[in-house]
Backbone as CSV, one residue per row, in Angstrom:
resi,resn,N_x,N_y,N_z,CA_x,CA_y,CA_z,C_x,C_y,C_z
1,MET,0.842,-0.982,-0.041,0.203,0.020,0.248,1.075,1.114,-0.057
2,SER,2.145,1.391,0.640,2.989,2.605,0.851,3.651,2.808,-0.692
3,HIS,3.749,1.278,-1.015,4.518,1.636,-2.557,3.512,2.609,-3.599
4,LEU,2.519,1.985,-3.303,1.244,2.335,-4.348,1.088,3.620,-4.222
5,LEU,1.179,4.130,-2.792,1.095,5.744,-2.518,1.844,6.970,-2.682
6,TYR,3.138,5.531,-3.190,5.223,6.490,-3.338,4.640,7.223,-4.427
7,ARG,4.323,5.589,-5.845,3.940,5.593,-6.836,2.660,6.701,-7.251
8,ILE,2.079,7.087,-6.875,0.748,8.144,-7.113,0.951,8.899,-6.595
9,GLY,2.181,9.438,-5.803,2.599,10.652,-5.472,3.710,11.194,-6.355
10,LEU,4.321,9.972,-6.589,5.055,10.483,-7.676,4.627,10.951,-9.574
11,ALA,3.639,10.468,-9.164,2.204,10.902,-10.697,2.069,11.992,-10.552
12,VAL,1.595,11.940,-9.694,0.836,13.488,-9.386,1.932,14.655,-9.964
13,GLY,3.296,14.218,-9.142,4.340,15.146,-9.174,4.799,15.583,-10.742
14,GLY,4.351,14.165,-11.340,4.936,14.377,-12.819,4.178,14.861,-13.628
15,ALA,2.903,14.363,-13.322,1.593,15.434,-14.298,1.708,17.019,-13.968
16,VAL,2.335,17.399,-12.755,2.694,18.881,-12.540,3.652,19.655,-13.157
17,LEU,4.862,18.983,-13.197,5.464,19.059,-13.988,5.281,18.849,-15.191
18,GLY,5.057,18.182,-15.539,4.485,18.041,-17.393,3.484,19.342,-17.328
19,ALA,2.764,19.759,-16.887,1.419,20.640,-17.207,2.320,21.954,-16.663
20,VAL,2.994,22.205,-16.205,4.511,23.369,-16.311,4.990,23.461,-17.618
21,VAL,5.402,22.141,-17.817,6.611,22.592,-18.911,5.451,22.761,-20.501
22,GLY,4.672,21.772,-20.545,3.545,22.166,-20.992,3.551,23.587,-21.741
23,VAL,3.199,24.367,-20.316,2.847,26.159,-20.536,3.553,26.583,-21.091
24,LEU,4.734,26.574,-20.250,6.049,27.712,-20.391,6.739,27.066,-21.828
25,GLY,6.741,26.078,-22.049,7.960,25.290,-23.218,6.915,26.181,-24.530
26,PRO,6.270,26.126,-24.551,5.750,26.470,-26.328,5.566,28.156,-25.925
27,PHE,5.639,28.925,-24.865,5.792,30.343,-24.675,7.229,30.737,-24.683
28,ASN,8.435,30.276,-24.314,9.551,30.428,-24.712,10.443,30.149,-25.787
29,TYR,9.806,28.900,-26.669,9.959,28.920,-27.746,9.553,29.816,-28.609
30,GLY,8.576,30.222,-28.520,7.716,31.571,-29.492,8.520,32.812,-28.938
31,TYR,8.785,32.720,-27.703,9.433,34.092,-27.546,10.985,34.058,-28.083
32,LEU,11.654,33.170,-28.330,13.181,32.896,-28.441,12.968,33.022,-30.276
33,LEU,11.988,32.447,-30.480,11.470,32.501,-32.215,11.188,33.988,-32.505
34,SER,11.083,34.657,-31.936,10.720,36.529,-31.782,12.095,36.804,-32.033
35,GLN,12.909,36.844,-31.071,14.059,37.175,-30.970,14.467,36.907,-32.083
36,ILE,14.589,35.750,-33.155,15.190,34.816,-33.653,14.871,35.694,-35.310
37,LEU,13.533,35.780,-35.139,13.104,35.624,-36.694,12.542,37.380,-36.637
38,GLY,12.170,38.287,-35.559,12.424,39.904,-35.383,10.806,40.031,-36.036
39,SER,10.165,38.293,-35.708,8.697,39.264,-35.653,7.850,38.396,-34.654
40,ASN,6.743,38.666,-34.101,5.640,38.022,-32.959,5.644,36.750,-33.067
41,ALA,6.034,35.902,-32.596,5.906,34.682,-32.867,5.247,33.528,-31.298
42,LEU,5.068,34.325,-30.365,4.724,34.364,-29.053,2.681,33.989,-29.618
43,GLY,2.272,34.460,-30.096,1.003,33.539,-30.963,0.748,32.341,-30.843
44,VAL,1.725,31.910,-31.719,1.789,30.364,-31.950,1.418,29.668,-31.161
45,GLY,3.063,30.271,-30.320,3.147,29.481,-28.916,2.278,29.161,-28.134
46,TRP,1.625,30.371,-27.606,0.290,30.231,-26.965,-0.884,29.386,-27.760
47,VAL,-1.083,29.064,-29.168,-1.736,28.330,-29.079,-1.555,26.586,-29.622
48,PHE,0.233,26.178,-29.522,0.397,25.143,-29.236,0.326,24.835,-27.844
49,CYS,0.205,25.580,-27.001,0.181,25.351,-25.573,-1.320,24.261,-25.314
50,PHE,-2.244,24.608,-26.513,-3.191,23.996,-26.111,-3.126,22.359,-26.523
51,PHE,-2.250,21.890,-27.182,-1.752,20.296,-27.295,-0.885,20.025,-26.484
52,THR,-0.170,20.837,-26.580,1.296,20.818,-25.269,0.822,20.241,-23.893
53,VAL,0.215,20.736,-23.440,-0.159,20.882,-21.945,-0.898,19.366,-21.527
54,PRO,-1.930,18.556,-22.521,-2.268,17.701,-21.821,-1.240,16.547,-22.361
55,VAL,-0.743,16.705,-23.427,0.559,15.358,-23.783,1.667,15.444,-22.957
56,SER,1.879,16.652,-22.236,3.072,16.650,-21.564,2.432,16.025,-19.817
57,THR,1.479,16.510,-19.392,1.064,16.273,-18.654,0.646,14.753,-18.133
58,LEU,-0.037,14.201,-19.473,-0.016,12.849,-19.098,1.242,11.822,-19.502
59,LEU,2.078,12.510,-20.309,3.614,11.955,-20.040,4.195,11.629,-18.804
60,GLY,3.874,13.169,-18.368,4.836,13.084,-17.243,4.188,12.235,-15.964
61,GLY,2.703,11.830,-15.953,2.447,11.210,-14.936,2.781,9.786,-15.150
62,VAL,2.308,9.558,-16.454,2.518,7.887,-16.584,3.956,7.258,-16.457
63,LEU,5.015,8.247,-17.004,6.204,8.060,-16.900,6.615,7.888,-15.179
64,SER,6.375,8.925,-14.840,6.664,8.514,-13.235,6.091,7.349,-12.182
65,PHE,5.040,7.178,-12.781,4.337,6.037,-12.384,4.575,4.742,-12.244
66,VAL,5.054,4.394,-14.088,5.299,3.075,-14.202,7.275,3.147,-14.480
67,ALA,7.847,4.173,-13.890,9.321,4.136,-14.050,9.588,3.654,-12.471
68,VAL,9.116,3.152,-11.961,9.666,3.040,-10.177,9.364,1.696,-9.867
69,ARG,10.809,0.912,-9.377,10.869,0.043,-9.169,9.856,-0.188,-7.939
70,PRO,9.942,-1.283,-7.542,8.880,-1.840,-5.974,10.438,-1.446,-4.748
71,ALA,11.783,-1.424,-5.406,12.664,-1.164,-4.077,13.070,0.676,-3.870
72,ASP,12.097,1.489,-5.156,12.096,2.971,-4.982,11.479,3.025,-3.923
73,ALA,10.625,2.348,-3.343,9.919,2.754,-1.783,10.670,2.857,-0.963
74,ASN,11.676,2.321,-0.567,12.665,2.247,0.465,13.643,3.068,0.055
75,TRP,13.547,4.176,0.533,14.883,5.001,0.713,16.040,4.711,1.049
76,GLY,16.283,3.818,2.033,17.537,3.360,2.027,17.735,2.008,0.931
77,ASP,16.958,2.035,-0.258,18.037,0.669,-0.905,19.148,0.950,-1.583
78,GLU,19.048,2.413,-1.874,20.475,2.771,-2.349,21.532,3.227,-1.821
79,THR,21.694,3.418,-0.308,22.261,4.219,0.401,23.335,3.288,0.472
80,ARG,22.764,2.228,0.944,23.539,0.814,1.239,25.243,1.115,0.337
81,ALA,26.317,1.022,1.026,27.506,1.374,0.825,28.295,-0.201,0.199
82,PHE,27.408,-1.257,0.407,28.396,-2.322,0.488,27.618,-3.296,-0.167
83,ARG,28.134,-4.007,-0.871,27.114,-5.723,-0.841,27.535,-6.806,-0.867
84,ALA,27.000,-7.863,-0.488,27.196,-8.951,0.175,27.672,-9.314,-0.707
85,ILE,29.258,-10.484,-0.802,29.672,-11.577,-1.803,29.998,-12.643,-0.823
86,ASP,30.153,-13.211,-1.345,30.937,-14.751,-0.728,32.487,-14.797,-0.759
87,SER,32.828,-15.355,0.337,34.039,-15.353,0.051,34.443,-16.282,1.381
88,LEU,36.133,-16.722,1.291,36.501,-17.966,2.302,36.708,-17.296,3.763
89,ASP,36.621,-17.591,4.881,37.750,-16.925,5.813,38.527,-17.682,6.595
90,ALA,39.119,-17.620,7.554,40.768,-18.099,7.926,40.687,-19.626,7.889
91,SER,39.125,-20.171,7.677,39.091,-21.424,8.782,39.080,-22.230,7.750
92,GLY,38.459,-21.483,6.510,38.613,-22.783,4.990,37.099,-23.121,4.645
93,GLY,36.103,-21.589,5.673,34.354,-21.939,5.249,34.364,-20.999,4.798
94,TYR,32.798,-21.031,4.178,32.300,-19.537,3.794,31.565,-18.974,4.847
95,ARG,32.030,-17.596,4.424,31.185,-16.804,5.078,29.992,-16.308,4.497
96,PRO,28.648,-15.782,5.607,27.255,-15.776,4.650,27.107,-14.718,4.058
97,ARG,26.371,-14.227,3.553,26.272,-13.131,2.217,25.946,-12.161,2.841
98,ASN,25.339,-12.235,4.218,24.795,-11.172,5.423,25.547,-10.676,6.359
99,ASP,26.964,-11.124,6.053,27.697,-11.095,6.779,28.636,-9.538,6.293
100,SER,28.930,-8.431,7.303,28.878,-7.329,6.573,30.427,-7.463,6.349
101,THR,31.196,-8.831,7.316,32.521,-8.259,6.980,33.242,-9.033,5.984
102,SER,31.949,-9.502,5.016,32.130,-10.223,3.834,31.629,-9.493,2.192
103,ARG,31.813,-7.558,2.636,31.270,-6.863,1.466,32.200,-5.611,1.011
104,ALA,31.734,-6.065,-0.435,32.492,-4.761,-1.369,31.840,-4.069,-1.442
105,PRO,33.026,-2.683,-1.833,32.586,-1.272,-1.915,31.359,-1.133,-3.431
106,THR,30.631,-0.514,-3.390,29.998,-0.425,-4.655,29.878,1.119,-5.246
107,ARG,29.830,1.670,-6.541,30.130,3.056,-6.942,28.598,3.790,-7.630
108,THR,28.556,4.721,-7.797,27.208,5.105,-8.288,27.653,5.612,-9.762
109,SER,26.684,4.963,-10.582,26.844,5.113,-12.291,27.084,6.780,-12.430
110,GLY,28.291,7.042,-13.139,28.627,8.707,-13.486,27.652,9.055,-14.639
111,MET,26.991,7.672,-15.129,26.046,7.764,-16.470,25.116,8.466,-15.937
112,ALA,24.301,7.374,-14.890,23.516,8.641,-14.008,23.267,9.882,-13.383
113,ILE,24.308,9.713,-12.512,24.335,11.348,-12.269,24.411,12.407,-13.816
114,GLY,25.003,12.001,-15.039,24.795,12.698,-15.616,23.837,13.204,-16.646
115,SER,23.142,12.103,-16.769,21.218,11.972,-17.060,20.825,13.104,-16.169
116,LEU,21.066,12.864,-15.104,20.435,14.011,-13.714,20.732,15.591,-14.468
117,ILE,21.814,15.485,-14.477,22.520,17.067,-14.768,21.911,17.790,-15.790
118,CYS,22.384,16.717,-17.006,21.251,17.161,-18.075,20.404,17.476,-18.457
119,SER,19.010,16.513,-17.740,17.937,16.862,-17.799,17.627,18.030,-17.074
120,ILE,17.857,18.163,-15.677,17.714,19.002,-15.198,18.297,20.869,-16.024
121,SER,19.460,20.617,-16.334,19.714,21.949,-16.632,18.953,22.163,-18.174
122,GLY,18.888,21.225,-18.647,17.710,21.493,-20.119,16.749,21.984,-19.863
123,LEU,15.992,21.544,-18.907,14.428,21.939,-18.425,14.313,23.324,-17.572
124,VAL,15.796,23.791,-16.817,15.644,24.969,-16.123,16.133,25.865,-17.650
125,ILE,16.996,25.410,-18.721,16.542,26.636,-19.650,15.160,26.744,-20.315
126,LEU,14.937,25.382,-20.568,13.444,25.524,-21.076,12.673,26.583,-20.236
127,LEU,12.577,26.514,-19.129,11.672,27.315,-18.261,12.123,28.790,-18.147
128,PHE,12.896,29.004,-18.158,13.677,30.204,-17.721,14.245,31.100,-19.061
129,ALA,13.979,30.422,-20.199,14.370,31.090,-21.445,14.433,31.965,-21.379
130,GLY,13.145,32.458,-21.666,12.550,34.091,-22.079,12.909,35.546,-20.913
131,ALA,13.039,34.526,-19.484,13.402,35.714,-18.644,15.115,35.663,-19.061
132,ILE,15.944,34.646,-18.759,17.198,34.787,-19.321,17.736,35.920,-20.064
133,VAL,16.676,35.891,-21.250,17.257,36.848,-22.736,16.940,37.983,-21.968
134,ASP,15.639,38.031,-21.257,15.227,39.671,-20.686,16.644,40.300,-19.570
135,TRP,17.155,38.927,-18.924,18.074,39.286,-18.051,19.039,40.221,-18.335
136,LEU,19.563,39.500,-19.544,20.572,40.013,-20.136,20.903,41.327,-21.058
137,GLY,20.038,41.475,-21.212,19.488,43.197,-21.762,20.361,43.695,-23.324
138,PRO,20.537,44.104,-23.491,21.425,44.239,-24.885,22.073,43.226,-25.247
139,VAL,22.867,42.140,-24.256,23.692,41.383,-24.786,22.604,40.212,-25.017
140,GLY,21.690,40.040,-24.835,20.751,38.973,-24.968,19.670,39.376,-26.187
141,ALA,19.649,40.769,-26.917,18.715,40.510,-27.770,19.607,40.325,-29.076
142,GLY,18.648,40.070,-30.142,19.104,39.652,-31.480,19.042,37.892,-31.520
143,GLY,19.378,37.168,-32.346,19.676,36.235,-32.710,20.353,35.254,-32.150
144,ARG,21.436,35.771,-31.740,22.523,35.007,-31.214,22.132,33.880,-29.625
145,VAL,21.823,35.072,-29.220,21.512,34.016,-27.528,20.442,33.408,-27.814
146,ALA,19.662,34.061,-28.609,17.870,33.232,-28.709,18.321,31.718,-29.331
147,THR,19.547,32.141,-30.072,19.733,30.398,-30.840,20.172,29.614,-30.027
148,LEU,21.118,30.039,-29.020,22.266,28.797,-28.395,20.872,28.355,-27.267
149,LEU,19.763,29.489,-26.553,19.000,29.267,-25.909,17.566,28.172,-26.578
150,LEU,17.728,28.537,-27.560,16.593,27.226,-28.588,16.966,26.054,-28.458
151,ALA,18.998,25.720,-28.650,19.011,24.485,-29.123,19.558,23.392,-27.601
152,ILE,19.765,24.442,-26.663,20.234,23.835,-25.461,18.986,22.860,-24.892
153,PRO,17.913,22.988,-24.538,16.979,21.991,-23.691,17.176,20.832,-24.551
154,PRO,16.890,20.811,-25.792,15.859,19.265,-26.747,17.919,18.653,-26.722
155,VAL,18.898,19.370,-26.856,20.275,18.398,-26.634,20.339,18.136,-25.182
156,GLY,19.918,18.626,-24.145,20.514,18.030,-22.756,19.592,17.279,-22.694
157,GLN,18.280,17.411,-22.905,17.261,16.099,-22.668,17.839,14.870,-23.315
158,ILE,17.966,14.837,-24.940,18.742,14.043,-25.979,19.568,12.763,-24.599
159,HIS,20.463,13.912,-24.725,21.639,13.398,-23.763,21.208,12.977,-22.717
160,ALA,19.933,13.610,-21.805,20.192,12.631,-20.258,19.096,11.385,-21.038
161,LEU,18.071,11.414,-22.217,18.033,10.173,-21.949,18.952,8.995,-22.466
162,VAL,19.930,9.437,-23.406,20.901,8.454,-23.807,21.882,7.826,-22.661
163,LEU,22.350,8.610,-21.635,22.724,8.696,-20.376,21.759,7.864,-19.737
164,GLY,20.545,7.981,-19.573,19.914,7.656,-18.694,19.735,5.603,-19.246
165,TYR,19.200,5.403,-19.974,18.952,4.347,-20.561,20.347,3.857,-20.562
166,ALA,21.631,3.985,-20.992,22.650,3.266,-20.984,23.291,3.331,-19.344
167,ALA,22.753,3.698,-18.455,23.087,3.784,-16.958,22.593,2.776,-16.638
168,LYS,21.053,2.526,-17.070,20.334,1.506,-16.272,20.846,0.727,-16.749
169,ARG,21.360,0.136,-18.241,21.797,-0.811,-18.682,22.882,-1.269,-17.605
170,ALA,23.660,-0.560,-17.353,24.875,-0.930,-17.142,24.932,-1.271,-15.547
171,ILE,24.165,-0.720,-15.000,23.579,-0.990,-13.158,22.784,-2.349,-13.279
172,ARG,22.483,-2.906,-14.308,21.820,-4.162,-14.091,22.528,-5.405,-14.657
173,ASN,23.498,-4.582,-15.578,24.721,-5.418,-15.932,25.675,-6.172,-14.980
174,SER,25.923,-5.144,-13.454,27.033,-4.814,-12.532,26.952,-5.464,-11.905
175,GLY,25.823,-6.721,-11.501,25.881,-7.625,-10.785,25.696,-7.086,-9.437
176,GLY,25.373,-5.714,-8.746,25.860,-4.833,-7.579,26.632,-4.407,-7.532
177,GLY,27.678,-4.103,-8.309,28.813,-2.950,-8.364,28.246,-1.365,-8.624
178,LEU,27.065,-1.222,-9.326,27.067,-0.263,-9.464,25.535,0.415,-8.978
179,VAL,24.808,1.599,-8.417,24.085,1.966,-8.180,24.010,3.148,-8.973
180,GLY,22.777,3.882,-8.925,22.523,5.046,-9.326,20.781,5.010,-10.234
181,HIS,20.056,4.257,-9.754,19.070,3.890,-10.820,17.648,5.049,-10.551
182,ARG,17.954,5.421,-9.278,17.070,6.567,-9.242,17.350,7.475,-9.984
183,PRO,18.441,8.435,-10.035,18.863,9.627,-10.431,18.900,8.878,-12.236
184,ALA,19.011,8.064,-12.517,18.596,7.619,-13.952,17.228,8.109,-14.601
185,THR,16.639,7.059,-13.240,15.343,7.389,-13.774,14.760,8.689,-14.109
186,VAL,14.918,9.395,-13.198,14.171,10.746,-12.811,14.846,12.000,-13.837
187,GLY,16.226,11.547,-14.653,17.193,11.844,-15.820,15.790,11.642,-17.158
188,ILE,15.795,10.459,-16.770,15.140,9.578,-18.419,13.573,10.239,-18.260
189,VAL,12.384,10.568,-16.826,11.043,11.108,-17.154,11.595,12.524,-17.195
190,VAL,12.321,12.993,-16.834,12.630,14.882,-17.080,13.129,14.909,-18.528
191,GLY,13.625,14.061,-18.745,14.185,14.172,-20.518,13.169,13.459,-21.233
192,TRP,12.185,12.966,-21.348,11.210,12.685,-21.999,9.798,14.216,-21.788
193,VAL,9.227,14.707,-20.589,8.505,15.575,-20.138,9.548,16.987,-20.766
194,GLY,10.487,16.840,-21.040,11.122,18.101,-21.643,10.933,18.712,-23.203
195,LEU,11.238,16.920,-22.962,11.734,16.877,-25.145,9.765,17.231,-25.562
196,SER,9.226,16.790,-24.798,7.212,16.733,-25.243,7.175,17.975,-26.170
197,PRO,7.205,19.183,-25.582,6.500,20.183,-26.258,7.067,20.684,-27.526
198,LEU,8.651,20.255,-27.699,9.331,20.433,-29.073,8.695,19.373,-30.095
199,LEU,8.608,18.175,-29.684,7.863,16.903,-30.422,6.556,17.408,-30.645
200,VAL,5.813,17.400,-30.289,4.406,17.792,-30.245,4.136,19.182,-31.515
201,SER,4.851,20.321,-30.854,5.437,21.208,-31.355,5.696,20.702,-32.817
202,GLY,6.644,19.854,-33.192,6.947,19.494,-34.335,6.450,18.982,-35.381
203,GLY,5.635,18.054,-34.851,4.461,17.422,-35.071,3.312,18.397,-35.955
204,MET,2.995,19.295,-34.721,2.059,19.824,-35.343,2.749,20.799,-36.409
205,LEU,3.709,21.571,-36.915,4.398,22.177,-37.806,4.395,21.100,-39.232
206,LEU,4.167,19.819,-39.374,4.621,19.213,-40.085,3.572,18.795,-40.622
207,VAL,2.550,18.866,-39.415,0.922,18.097,-40.352,0.477,19.644,-41.198
208,PHE,0.575,20.920,-40.158,0.266,21.757,-41.111,0.778,22.145,-41.899
209,ALA,1.806,21.899,-42.622,2.777,21.961,-43.446,2.281,21.103,-44.475
210,ALA,2.068,19.768,-43.926,1.678,18.862,-45.252,0.395,19.233,-45.473
211,ILE,-0.661,19.552,-44.880,-2.417,20.206,-45.474,-2.107,21.584,-46.271
212,GLY,-0.651,22.388,-45.791,-1.140,23.159,-46.468,-0.148,22.821,-48.130
213,THR,-0.011,22.217,-47.889,1.003,21.496,-49.187,-0.315,20.687,-50.339
214,TRP,-0.869,20.581,-49.701,-2.223,19.515,-50.209,-3.313,20.589,-50.785
215,LEU,-3.192,21.547,-49.934,-4.575,22.720,-50.261,-3.853,23.267,-51.532
216,ALA,-2.652,23.730,-51.396,-2.383,24.264,-52.492,-2.622,23.706,-53.486
């Protein structure tokens, strides 16, 4: 029961994050495009919000719910710095696996930490890109800074997904020598949620372009 409540709580948090990303993502992309193209693209961003909000909300909630392992409900699961291994004692007999003297140290996967850092960095830029441009003032005016800020979120989230899935595979194959499932999971969930506005907006642009070509 506690594990189910834990997963429901994460799903609610993921859905709220998805809703925020679904609103601010298209808005900031529209603002950045306005800076790059020199025309007002905010209206297009607000139109895309009607499509990105439900997709991002659903994606954040579902991924947060299904990506959690049963062991993740126990916050002490990956805080143990040792794993049990069989070894011979001085008398030639085997030590039990639960003997603390027969434990070898583990380490946290660097790819899992990298996935977490990339996903959060991309998300922060996505949510505050417009504020960053305004804060920079004359330095942020024009297309160069806006183009850079436009490229960072998708690049960061793609790296987060690649590193997150690679970290999970490495952890599974390490035989207990690696930990870091939780940061890898967060990196993957945030990566997909952060990419969802771009994927939905890009898909809509392709559909509109196809319709326009067909009607022409």
